[in-house]
N, CA, C and O of each residue as an XYZ file, in Angstrom:
332
protein
N      -5.149     -8.075    -17.226
C      -4.655     -7.298    -16.105
C      -3.454     -6.502    -16.636
O      -3.380     -5.280    -16.506
N      -2.437     -7.314    -17.292
C      -1.253     -6.719    -17.642
C      -1.594     -5.540    -18.734
O      -0.942     -4.496    -18.753
N      -2.481     -5.755    -19.479
C      -2.967     -4.753    -20.600
C      -3.425     -3.514    -19.896
O      -3.058     -2.414    -20.310
N      -4.193     -3.632    -18.875
C      -4.693     -2.501    -18.239
C      -3.643     -1.724    -17.546
O      -3.641     -0.493    -17.573
N      -2.713     -2.454    -16.900
C      -1.568     -1.742    -16.206
C      -0.687     -0.996    -17.237
O      -0.274      0.151    -17.069
N      -0.448     -1.751    -18.297
C       0.380     -1.279    -19.493
C      -0.130      0.206    -20.076
O       0.634      1.075    -20.496
N      -1.492      0.300    -20.014
C      -2.006      1.548    -20.423
C      -1.567      2.734    -19.638
O      -1.540      3.833    -20.192
N      -1.202      2.593    -18.328
C      -0.749      3.570    -17.506
C       0.715      3.578    -17.183
O       1.339      4.636    -17.095
N       1.268      2.396    -17.004
C       2.676      2.360    -16.709
C       3.495      1.914    -18.072
O       3.097      0.985    -18.774
N       4.505      2.564    -18.323
C       5.408      2.417    -19.618
C       6.856      2.139    -19.233
O       7.515      2.930    -18.557
N       7.285      1.073    -19.658
C       8.785      0.874    -19.454
C       9.127      0.266    -18.350
O      10.325      0.267    -18.068
N       8.260     -0.342    -17.533
C       8.605     -0.980    -16.273
C       8.127     -2.465    -16.326
O       7.530     -2.989    -15.387
N       8.425     -3.088    -17.462
C       7.904     -4.462    -17.599
C       8.450     -5.421    -16.648
O       7.675     -6.192    -16.082
N       9.853     -5.462    -16.383
C      10.292     -6.239    -15.457
C       9.755     -6.197    -14.025
O       9.640     -7.200    -13.320
N       9.441     -4.976    -13.659
C       8.953     -4.555    -12.362
C       7.536     -5.205    -12.250
O       7.157     -5.767    -11.222
N       6.783     -5.087    -13.383
C       5.219     -5.411    -13.368
C       5.379     -7.059    -13.366
O       4.520     -7.700    -12.760
N       6.369     -7.702    -13.975
C       6.384     -9.078    -14.017
C       6.649     -9.712    -12.565
O       6.103    -10.722    -12.120
N       7.602     -8.908    -11.922
C       7.993     -9.260    -10.548
C       6.807     -9.204     -9.590
O       6.596    -10.094     -8.767
N       6.082     -8.177     -9.724
C       5.001     -7.751     -9.048
C       3.895     -8.876     -9.167
O       3.326     -9.327     -8.173
N       3.652     -9.262    -10.357
C       2.647    -10.424    -10.508
C       3.081    -11.713     -9.816
O       2.295    -12.419     -9.184
N       4.510    -12.007     -9.989
C       4.951    -13.144     -9.318
C       4.729    -13.145     -7.882
O       4.344    -14.171     -7.320
N       4.952    -12.029     -7.231
C       4.690    -11.886     -5.802
C       3.300    -11.799     -5.392
O       3.004    -12.145     -4.249
N       2.388    -11.363     -6.219
C       0.929    -11.367     -6.042
C       0.423    -12.763     -6.198
O      -0.348    -13.216     -5.352
N       0.818    -13.495     -7.251
C       0.370    -14.906     -7.426
C       0.865    -15.810     -6.402
O       0.146    -16.751     -6.063
N       2.023    -15.639     -5.859
C       2.649    -16.593     -4.937
C       2.254    -16.140     -3.428
O       2.704    -16.728     -2.444
N       1.404    -15.080     -3.349
C       1.038    -14.561     -2.094
C       2.087    -14.147     -1.220
O       2.023    -14.236      0.006
N       3.113    -13.665     -1.902
C       4.303    -13.132     -1.176
C       4.235    -11.530     -1.021
O       3.220    -10.865     -1.228
N       5.374    -11.069     -0.657
C       5.522     -9.602     -0.458
C       6.377     -9.100     -1.541
O       7.109     -9.885     -2.144
N       6.340     -7.809     -1.842
C       6.977     -7.100     -2.779
C       7.447     -5.790     -2.183
O       6.593     -5.016     -1.753
N       8.681     -5.486     -2.122
C       9.297     -4.202     -1.837
C       9.749     -3.398     -2.932
O      10.800     -3.739     -3.476
N       9.091     -2.312     -3.380
C       9.556     -1.578     -4.351
C      10.423     -0.371     -3.929
O       9.949      0.525     -3.229
N      11.658     -0.361     -4.351
C      12.600      0.499     -3.965
C      13.296      1.284     -5.216
O      13.729      0.701     -6.210
N      13.332      2.609     -5.028
C      13.844      3.413     -6.192
C      13.821      4.780     -5.932
O      13.277      5.244     -4.930
N      14.452      5.537     -6.889
C      14.531      6.994     -6.641
C      13.147      7.626     -6.930
O      12.320      6.977     -7.571
N      12.894      8.750     -6.521
C      11.649      9.419     -6.893
C      11.446      9.609     -8.337
O      12.387      9.909     -9.072
N      10.008      9.410     -8.850
C       9.734      9.525    -10.134
C       9.704      8.265    -11.027
O       9.570      8.364    -12.247
N       9.826      7.130    -10.423
C       9.899      5.973    -11.327
C       8.411      5.296    -11.303
O       8.267      4.183    -11.809
N       7.389      5.930    -10.755
C       6.042      5.382    -10.892
C       5.735      4.226     -9.895
O       4.798      3.455    -10.104
N       6.450      4.136     -8.934
C       6.183      2.992     -7.891
C       4.826      3.110     -7.374
O       4.057      2.150     -7.429
N       4.438      4.402     -6.800
C       3.163      4.547     -6.221
C       2.009      4.400     -7.417
O       0.950      3.821     -7.174
N       2.249      4.873     -8.505
C       1.272      4.894     -9.551
C       1.049      3.365    -10.038
O      -0.047      2.942    -10.406
N       2.113      2.672     -9.995
C       2.010      1.229    -10.297
C       1.144      0.432     -9.355
O       0.323     -0.377     -9.788
N       1.335      0.673     -7.973
C       0.557     -0.022     -7.078
C      -0.897      0.635     -7.064
O      -1.848     -0.105     -6.812
N      -1.091      1.829     -7.291
C      -2.511      2.409     -7.345
C      -3.335      1.887     -8.518
O      -4.546      1.663     -8.519
N      -2.422      1.727     -9.563
C      -3.112      1.246    -10.908
C      -3.461     -0.221    -10.656
O      -4.541     -0.646    -11.065
N      -2.592     -1.033     -9.994
C      -2.889     -2.458     -9.735
C      -4.104     -2.540     -8.882
O      -5.026     -3.295     -9.191
N      -4.144     -1.733     -7.737
C      -5.360     -1.776     -6.814
C      -6.690     -1.477     -7.720
O      -7.718     -2.139     -7.574
N      -6.573     -0.458     -8.632
C      -7.696     -0.049     -9.376
C      -8.181     -1.180    -10.305
O      -9.383     -1.419    -10.427
N      -7.223     -1.873    -10.962
C      -7.455     -2.997    -11.754
C      -8.082     -4.140    -11.131
O      -8.901     -4.827    -11.742
N      -7.705     -4.390     -9.848
C      -8.218     -5.551     -9.018
C      -9.333     -5.102     -8.149
O      -9.847     -5.902     -7.368
N      -9.793     -3.720     -8.244
C     -10.889     -3.255     -7.472
C     -10.585     -3.502     -5.988
O     -11.378     -4.054     -5.224
N      -9.345     -3.039     -5.638
C      -9.093     -3.016     -4.194
C      -8.799     -1.747     -3.611
O      -8.507     -0.795     -4.336
N      -8.849     -1.644     -2.365
C      -8.521     -0.368     -1.594
C      -7.121     -0.141     -1.621
O      -6.330     -1.079     -1.509
N      -6.726      1.136     -1.775
C      -5.344      1.778     -1.881
C      -5.192      2.743     -0.866
O      -6.046      3.628     -0.822
N      -4.175      2.754      0.052
C      -3.747      3.671      0.852
C      -2.433      3.784      0.746
O      -1.755      2.854      0.310
N      -1.882      5.003      1.151
C      -0.329      5.290      0.963
C       0.023      5.902      2.231
O      -0.715      6.724      2.773
N       1.193      5.502      2.746
C       1.805      6.058      3.864
C       3.194      6.656      3.515
O       4.080      5.994      2.973
N       3.325      8.068      3.899
C       4.630      8.640      3.573
C       5.484      8.383      4.834
O       5.157      8.862      5.919
N       6.585      7.619      4.674
C       7.616      7.383      5.722
C       8.536      8.474      5.978
O       9.196      8.901      5.030
N       8.674      8.999      7.169
C       9.591     10.080      7.603
C      10.431      9.545      8.680
O      10.042      8.532      9.260
N      11.538     10.103      9.019
C      12.442      9.719      9.925
C      11.853      9.738     11.307
O      12.272      8.950     12.156
N      10.751     10.740     11.612
C      10.037     10.704     12.803
C       8.858      9.938     12.965
O       8.185     10.092     13.984
N       8.495      9.066     12.020
C       7.135      8.338     12.045
C       7.223      7.240     13.138
O       8.224      6.532     13.248
N       6.275      7.141     13.841
C       6.260      6.194     14.966
C       5.178      5.102     14.506
O       4.264      5.376     13.728
N       5.370      3.898     15.043
C       4.308      2.722     14.706
C       3.027      3.209     15.178
O       2.062      2.845     14.506
N       2.796      3.949     16.179
C       1.477      4.338     16.498
C       0.814      5.440     15.667
O      -0.385      5.706     15.751
N       1.686      6.065     14.853
C       1.060      6.895     13.879
C       0.320      6.135     12.685
O      -0.509      6.671     11.951
N       0.696      4.950     12.608
C       0.146      4.048     11.466
C      -0.998      3.258     12.147
O      -2.129      3.230     11.662
N      -0.662      2.619     13.288
C      -1.822      1.673     13.889
C      -2.736      2.384     14.752
O      -3.815      1.861     15.029
N      -2.404      3.588     15.236
C      -3.307      4.283     16.181
C      -2.925      3.967     17.593
O      -1.977      3.253     17.920
N      -3.753      4.566     18.385
C      -3.603      4.292     19.882
C      -4.967      4.033     20.358
O      -5.943      4.520     19.787
N      -5.064      3.226     21.460
C      -6.350      2.859     22.070
C      -6.598      3.603     23.403
O      -5.825      3.450     24.349
N      -7.609      4.356     23.469
C      -7.825      5.229     24.770
C      -9.062      4.577     25.393
O     -10.143      4.470     24.815
N      -8.792      4.153     26.637
C      -9.857      3.496     27.425
C     -10.586      4.498     28.242
O      -9.930      5.100     29.092
N     -11.717      4.736     28.121
C     -12.534      5.808     28.882
C     -13.714      5.050     29.698
O     -14.383      4.118     29.253
N     -13.828      5.618     30.932
C     -14.836      4.933     31.749
C     -16.350      5.407     31.305
O     -16.530      6.580     30.980
N     -17.261      4.610     31.302
C     -18.560      4.756     31.065
C     -19.167      5.354     32.185
O     -19.040      4.742     33.245
N     -19.916      6.608     32.193
C     -20.265      7.244     33.417
C     -21.559      6.643     33.862
O     -21.928      6.832     35.021
N     -22.261      5.950     33.054
C     -23.570      5.356     33.462
C     -23.344      3.978     34.107
O     -23.816      3.726     35.216
N     -22.614      3.080     33.401
C     -22.230      1.764     33.945
C     -21.039      1.541     34.851
O     -20.915      0.551     35.572
N     -20.212      2.489     34.765
C     -18.917      2.411     35.405
C     -18.055      1.490     34.750
O     -16.982      1.262     35.308
N     -18.302      0.930     33.705
C     -17.413     -0.036     32.879
C     -16.467      0.818     32.096
O     -16.571      2.040     31.984
N     -15.453      0.004     31.515
C     -14.377      0.800     30.681
C     -14.519      0.394     29.222
O     -13.781      0.887     28.369
């Protein structure tokens, strides 16, 4: 797995090691850094190697929780009268 990631990500050995630790310990990992450090590419590559689904959310100051989770709209069924 490390070899496959190293084909794409270069020079981030410590970050990759810490990512593996969080993955194997079933923990969380928060990647923080300036733009251009390949944080998103690292996670996308890891998802590809593990054959997992990958989605990305761009956080902005006006982002609301409902923008991520969605909202539930209850509509009345005209035939049965149920909701």
